[in-house]
N, C-alpha and C positions, 0 to 999 in steps of 0.2 A: 918486549912485554914486561910489565910490571906485576910482580906477584905480591899480594898483601896477605898478612896472616888472617886466619878465619875471624878472629875477634875484631878485626878492623874492616871487614867487608862492607857492612851496612853503613858505617860512619864515614868510610874513606873512599869507597869506590861506587856502590850502587847509587844511581841518580846524581852522582857528583862528577863522574868522568865522562868524556865525550862518547865512549863506547865501552860496553862491558857484556859479559855473558851471564845469563841467568836461566833458571828453570821455573816455569810457571805451573806445572802440573795441570790437571784438568779442572774445569769449572762447570757447574751443572747447566749453565745457560749461556747463550751467546752474549746476552746483555751484560751479564756479570763480568765476562772477560773483557769485552769492549769498553765497559764503563771503568773498570779498575785500571786497564792497561793502555788504553788508546784515546780516551775522551780528553778533549782539551780541559785543562785544569785538573785532571785526575792526579791525586797524590802520587800514584805509582806509574805515571806515564813515562816509562824509561826510554821509549823511543822519541820522546818530545814531539809527538805527532800534533800538528795544528792544522785542521782541515774542516772548513765550513760545512761542506756537503756531508762528511762523515758525522759531524755533530748533529746536523739536521735530521739525518736518517736515524741515528741512535734515539733521539727523542721521539720521532714519529713511529719507530718500531715498538717501542714501549706501549704505545696506545693502540696499535693496530691489532684488531681481533681476527682478521682473515689470516689464516695460517700461511696461505700461499703468498699473500702480499708481504707479510712480515718476513718470510723466508727470502723473497727477492731483495728486501732492504738489507738483510744480514749478508747475502751474497755480494751485493754492491759494496757494503762496508769492508768486507774481507778483501775484495778486489782493490779498494783504496789503500788498505794496509799493505797488501802485497806490492802494489805498484808505486806507492808514494810514501809509505811508512819507513821507519828506520830499523825495523826488526829483521834479523836474519833467523829464519826458523829452519834448521837443518833436518828436522824430523818431527813427526807427530807420533807420540806414543799411545799405546792402548794398555789398559789395565787387564791383566789376566790373573784371575784368582783360581786357586785349586785347593782342595781339601780332601782328606780321606773320608771314608764312610763313618769314621769315628767322630767327625765334626758335623754339627748341624747348623744350618743358616736359612734364612728366608730370602727374600729378593735382595740381591746385592746392589749396593750403590755404585754408580759409575763415577763418583766424585771422589777422587784420591784413591790411593792404594788401599788394600785390605778393607774393603767395604766402607769406603769413606773415612778410613782411619778409626772406625768404630768396631772393628772385629772383636775386641775384648768385651765390648758391651753387648753385641748383638749375636755372637756365635755361642754355641754350647757343645759340650761333649755328649755324644749319643750313647756311649757304652761305658 
Protein backbone atom coordinates (compact mmCIF):
# COMPACT_ATOMS: atom_id res chain seq x y z
CA UNK A 1 0.00 0.00 0.00
CA UNK A 2 1.26 3.46 -0.87
CA UNK A 3 0.20 6.28 1.40
CA UNK A 4 0.30 9.80 0.06
CA UNK A 5 0.00 13.01 2.06
CA UNK A 6 -3.38 14.75 2.00
CA UNK A 7 -2.10 17.63 -0.09
CA UNK A 8 -1.05 15.22 -2.86
CA UNK A 9 -4.19 13.10 -3.03
CA UNK A 10 -5.98 14.89 -5.88
CA UNK A 11 -2.84 15.44 -7.97
CA UNK A 12 -1.04 12.15 -7.36
CA UNK A 13 -3.64 9.49 -6.59
CA UNK A 14 -7.26 10.14 -7.55
CA UNK A 15 -7.88 9.28 -11.24
CA UNK A 16 -4.14 8.67 -11.67
CA UNK A 17 -3.64 5.27 -10.05
CA UNK A 18 -5.19 1.98 -11.17
CA UNK A 19 -7.23 1.76 -7.95
CA UNK A 20 -7.97 4.03 -5.03
CA UNK A 21 -10.58 4.56 -2.36
CA UNK A 22 -12.87 7.57 -2.22
CA UNK A 23 -16.07 8.76 -0.61
CA UNK A 24 -18.82 10.15 -2.80
CA UNK A 25 -21.40 11.21 -0.24
CA UNK A 26 -24.99 11.49 -1.42
CA UNK A 27 -26.37 12.97 -4.60
CA UNK A 28 -29.94 14.22 -5.01
CA UNK A 29 -30.69 12.22 -8.17
CA UNK A 30 -29.60 9.00 -9.81
CA UNK A 31 -28.75 10.92 -12.97
CA UNK A 32 -26.31 13.16 -11.13
CA UNK A 33 -24.41 10.23 -9.64
CA UNK A 34 -24.35 8.17 -12.82
CA UNK A 35 -23.40 11.19 -14.95
CA UNK A 36 -20.55 12.34 -12.72
CA UNK A 37 -19.10 9.00 -11.68
CA UNK A 38 -19.87 6.39 -14.35
CA UNK A 39 -20.73 7.93 -17.72
CA UNK A 40 -18.19 7.39 -20.45
CA UNK A 41 -16.07 10.51 -20.77
CA UNK A 42 -17.14 11.86 -17.38
CA UNK A 43 -14.36 13.89 -15.78
CA UNK A 44 -14.74 12.01 -12.48
CA UNK A 45 -15.24 8.46 -13.83
CA UNK A 46 -12.82 6.94 -11.32
CA UNK A 47 -13.85 3.36 -12.16
CA UNK A 48 -13.08 4.05 -15.84
CA UNK A 49 -16.37 2.38 -16.80
CA UNK A 50 -16.97 2.24 -20.54
CA UNK A 51 -20.25 0.53 -21.37
CA UNK A 52 -22.42 1.27 -24.41
CA UNK A 53 -25.68 0.01 -22.90
CA UNK A 54 -25.12 2.02 -19.71
CA UNK A 55 -24.57 5.23 -21.69
CA UNK A 56 -27.64 4.58 -23.86
CA UNK A 57 -29.79 4.06 -20.77
CA UNK A 58 -28.40 7.18 -19.11
CA UNK A 59 -29.44 9.37 -22.04
CA UNK A 60 -32.82 7.67 -22.40
CA UNK A 61 -33.61 7.94 -18.67
CA UNK A 62 -33.12 11.71 -18.76
CA UNK A 63 -35.90 12.01 -21.33
CA UNK A 64 -38.27 9.40 -19.86
CA UNK A 65 -41.35 10.96 -18.25
CA UNK A 66 -42.87 7.70 -16.98
CA UNK A 67 -41.53 7.22 -13.44
CA UNK A 68 -41.81 3.42 -13.56
CA UNK A 69 -39.94 3.13 -16.87
CA UNK A 70 -37.24 5.56 -15.72
CA UNK A 71 -36.83 3.57 -12.50
CA UNK A 72 -36.36 0.37 -14.52
CA UNK A 73 -33.63 2.10 -16.52
CA UNK A 74 -31.84 3.23 -13.37
CA UNK A 75 -32.12 -0.26 -11.89
CA UNK A 76 -30.52 -1.75 -15.02
CA UNK A 77 -27.77 0.89 -14.90
CA UNK A 78 -27.08 0.05 -11.26
CA UNK A 79 -26.87 -3.64 -12.17
CA UNK A 80 -24.33 -2.82 -14.91
CA UNK A 81 -22.23 -0.85 -12.42
CA UNK A 82 -22.52 -3.67 -9.88
CA UNK A 83 -21.69 -6.47 -12.31
CA UNK A 84 -19.27 -4.84 -14.73
CA UNK A 85 -18.04 -1.63 -13.14
CA UNK A 86 -14.82 -1.19 -11.23
CA UNK A 87 -16.25 0.21 -8.00
CA UNK A 88 -16.12 -1.49 -4.64
CA UNK A 89 -18.95 -0.14 -2.50
CA UNK A 90 -18.59 -1.54 1.02
CA UNK A 91 -21.57 0.34 2.42
CA UNK A 92 -24.29 2.86 1.77
CA UNK A 93 -24.58 5.52 4.41
CA UNK A 94 -27.65 7.44 5.44
CA UNK A 95 -27.72 10.94 6.81
CA UNK A 96 -29.19 11.20 10.27
CA UNK A 97 -29.82 14.71 11.56
CA UNK A 98 -30.78 15.54 15.11
CA UNK A 99 -31.36 18.76 17.00
CA UNK A 100 -32.72 19.91 20.32
CA UNK A 101 -35.97 21.81 20.72
CA UNK A 102 -33.82 24.94 20.83
CA UNK A 103 -33.08 24.58 17.11
CA UNK A 104 -35.66 25.25 14.40
CA UNK A 105 -35.55 24.01 10.82
CA UNK A 106 -37.91 23.26 7.94
CA UNK A 107 -37.73 20.35 5.49
CA UNK A 108 -34.26 18.84 5.70
CA UNK A 109 -32.27 18.16 2.55
CA UNK A 110 -31.13 14.59 1.96
CA UNK A 111 -28.17 15.88 -0.04
CA UNK A 112 -25.03 15.82 2.13
CA UNK A 113 -24.77 16.06 5.87
CA UNK A 114 -26.27 18.81 8.00
CA UNK A 115 -29.18 19.70 5.73
CA UNK A 116 -27.21 19.70 2.52
CA UNK A 117 -24.32 21.49 4.24
CA UNK A 118 -26.60 24.52 4.61
CA UNK A 119 -27.54 24.26 8.30
CA UNK A 120 -25.84 27.56 9.10
CA UNK A 121 -28.09 29.26 6.54
CA UNK A 122 -31.34 27.37 7.10
CA UNK A 123 -31.54 26.59 10.84
CA UNK A 124 -32.34 29.03 13.65
CA UNK A 125 -32.42 29.25 17.41
CA UNK A 126 -35.94 29.03 18.81
CA UNK A 127 -35.23 30.26 22.33
